N, C-alpha and C positions, 0 to 999 in steps of 0.2 A: 708611791703611786696611790691615788685615791680610787676606791671602789665603792659602789653602792651594793649593799647586801640586802636581799629580800630573805626573810627568815620566818619560821613558825614561832609565834610568840610563846606558846606553851613549852616547846622543847629547845628552841634556839637553833634548830636544824636549818642550815642555809639551803634555800631552794634555787636561788639565782644570784649571780654576780654580774656587775656591769662596770667596766672601766670608765672613769670620768675623764673628760678631756683635760689636758694640762692647763688650758686657759680658764681661769676662774670666772670669766665673764661669759663663757660658752653656756648654752642651755643644758640643764640637767636632763638625763634620759627620762622619758615618760614611761615608767614601769608600772604595770597594773598589779595592785595588791588583791589577793583573794581574802575572803573572811579568815580571820585568825593569823594573818601575816602582818609584818611591819617591815620597815626599811631603815637602814642606818648607813651613813657615809663612814668609811673606814680608811685610815692611813695604813697602808700595807708596808711592812718593812722591806727594804731592798733585797734582803736575802731570800724572801719568798717570791718577789716579783722583780727580778733584775731587768733593767730597761734596755740593756744592750741587745737583746734578742726578742723583738716583738713577735717574731714568727711563732714563738712558743706560748704566747699569751693565753690562748684558749685552753691548752693543756694544763698550764699552771693554775688557771682559775678552776678547772675541773678538779685538780688535786686539792685545792683549798676547800672546795665544797665537800669533798669526801673526808677530809682530815680535821676540819674545824667546825665549830658551832659558835653562835652568838650567845654570850652571857647576857641574858635579857635584862637583868636589873642594872647592868652597867653599860649595855650596848657596846660591848667590845668582843673581839674575836678571841676564842681560846681553843687550844688543841684538844681533840677528843682524848680521853684517858681510858 
């Protein structure tokens, strides 16, 4: 699954996640960036975002926000240690 992550450039803290539609020709969500924020598109592993139960999508994204940050020099998601 592809997500757009909005994060603080200085710390990598994720402030928002938005699921991208599966159709690559669909428009990207229009997310507003605040000063000091950036955005990256991420491929999320199936073990973090299983597709069989979309009813849990919001709670899974909230768990990712709490548990991960963006490694800003590589624009990839890493688990908090």
